[in-house]
C-alpha positions in Angstrom: 47.4 -128.7 68.6 44.2 -127.4 67.1 43.5 -126.5 63.5 43.4 -122.8 64.3 46.8 -123.0 66.1 48.3 -124.7 63.0 46.8 -122.1 60.7 48.0 -119.2 62.7 51.4 -120.8 63.0 51.6 -121.1 59.2 50.5 -117.5 58.8 53.1 -116.3 61.2 55.7 -118.4 59.4 54.6 -116.9 56.0 54.5 -113.3 57.2 57.8 -113.5 59.1 59.5 -115.2 56.1 61.8 -118.1 56.2 65.3 -118.5 54.9 66.1 -121.3 52.5 69.3 -122.6 51.0 68.9 -123.6 47.4 71.8 -124.1 45.1 74.1 -122.3 47.6 72.0 -119.2 47.3 70.0 -117.7 50.1 66.4 -117.3 49.3 64.1 -115.1 51.4 60.5 -116.5 51.3 57.9 -114.1 52.3 54.2 -113.9 51.6 51.8 -111.1 50.9 50.8 -109.2 47.8 53.0 -106.2 48.8 56.2 -108.1 47.9 54.7 -109.4 44.7 53.4 -105.9 43.9 56.8 -104.3 44.2 58.3 -106.9 41.8 55.4 -107.2 39.2 53.6 -104.0 39.7 50.3 -105.8 40.4 48.5 -107.5 43.2 46.3 -109.5 40.9 47.3 -112.6 38.9 48.3 -112.1 35.4 49.8 -114.3 32.8 53.5 -114.2 31.8 53.2 -112.5 28.4 50.2 -114.6 27.6 51.8 -117.8 29.0 51.3 -119.7 32.3 53.8 -119.2 35.1 56.3 -122.0 35.6 56.6 -124.0 38.9 59.5 -126.0 40.2 59.0 -129.7 40.7 58.4 -129.6 44.5 55.8 -126.9 44.2 54.1 -128.7 41.4 54.0 -132.0 43.5 52.7 -130.2 46.6 49.9 -128.5 44.6 49.1 -131.9 43.1 48.8 -133.4 46.7 46.5 -130.5 47.7 44.3 -131.0 44.7 44.1 -134.8 45.2 43.0 -134.4 48.8 40.4 -131.8 47.8 39.0 -134.0 45.0 38.7 -137.0 47.3 36.3 -135.1 49.5 32.7 -136.4 49.5 31.0 -133.9 47.1 27.6 -134.0 48.7 28.6 -133.9 52.4 32.4 -133.4 52.9 33.9 -133.6 56.4 35.1 -130.0 56.3 37.1 -130.3 59.6 39.1 -133.3 58.5 39.6 -132.0 55.0 40.7 -128.6 56.3 43.3 -130.2 58.6 44.6 -132.3 55.7 44.8 -129.3 53.4 46.5 -127.3 56.1 49.2 -130.0 56.6 49.8 -130.1 52.8 49.9 -126.3 52.6 52.5 -126.2 55.4 54.6 -128.7 53.4 54.1 -126.5 50.2 55.4 -123.4 52.0 58.3 -125.2 53.8 59.6 -126.7 50.6 59.3 -123.5 48.5 62.5 -122.8 46.6 61.1 -120.6 43.8 62.2 -117.1 43.1 61.5 -114.3 40.7 58.2 -113.3 39.1 56.9 -116.9 39.0 57.3 -117.0 42.8 55.6 -113.7 43.2 52.6 -114.8 41.2 52.4 -118.0 43.2 52.2 -115.9 46.4 49.4 -113.8 45.0 47.5 -117.0 44.4 48.5 -118.5 47.7 47.2 -115.5 49.6 43.7 -116.1 48.2 43.9 -119.9 48.7 45.1 -119.5 52.4 42.3 -117.1 53.1 39.8 -119.6 51.8 41.4 -122.4 53.8 41.2 -120.2 56.9 37.5 -119.8 56.3 37.1 -123.6 55.9 39.0 -124.0 59.3 36.2 -122.1 61.0 33.9 -123.8 63.6 30.9 -122.4 61.7 29.4 -124.8 59.2 28.3 -122.0 56.9 31.9 -120.6 56.8 33.3 -124.1 56.3 31.1 -124.6 53.3 31.9 -121.2 51.9 35.6 -121.9 52.3 35.2 -125.3 50.6 33.6 -123.6 47.5 36.3 -120.9 47.5 39.1 -123.4 47.6 37.4 -125.2 44.6 37.4 -121.8 42.8 41.1 -121.1 43.8 42.2 -124.4 42.4 40.4 -123.6 39.1 42.1 -120.2 39.1 45.5 -121.9 39.7 45.0 -123.9 36.6 44.5 -120.8 34.5 47.8 -119.2 35.6 50.3 -122.0 36.4 51.6 -125.0 34.4 
C-alpha cells in the first residue's frame, strides 16, 4: 500500500466518521471545521476562556509520539518519504483512538485539519512540496502547543 493510499484512506475514514464506544456512550467522530464551527461558532483555533484546551491521555500520548518522530528527523536533510509514512501511521493511530468529545474535541479537529493538510503535502512525490509540508508540520506542532495542554 502506498503512502498516498494510506493518506486517502485516513481522509475517507475521517470524513465518513467512525463510531466509538467509550464509557458505554456512543461517540461520533467526524472531522472538518464545519462540525467544530457549529459547536464553537468558529473555524479558527481559540483558547478556552484564555486557557489551553484539555486532551485525554490517549490523545496526549499519540501527539507525543508524532512530535518525537518529527523531532528525530535529520534537521539538515530529512528523509521526507520515510518521515511522512511514520507520521501517517501515528496520525492514523491518533484518529482511531480518539475518544474525546465536546469543545476540546472540536478544537482538536480544527488543528488536525491543518496538520493533516501539511502531512498530505509532505506525502507528495515532489521534493519542494515535501519540504514545504515538513516546515508546515513544524509550524502546526508549535501552534498545537499554544492551544492544548
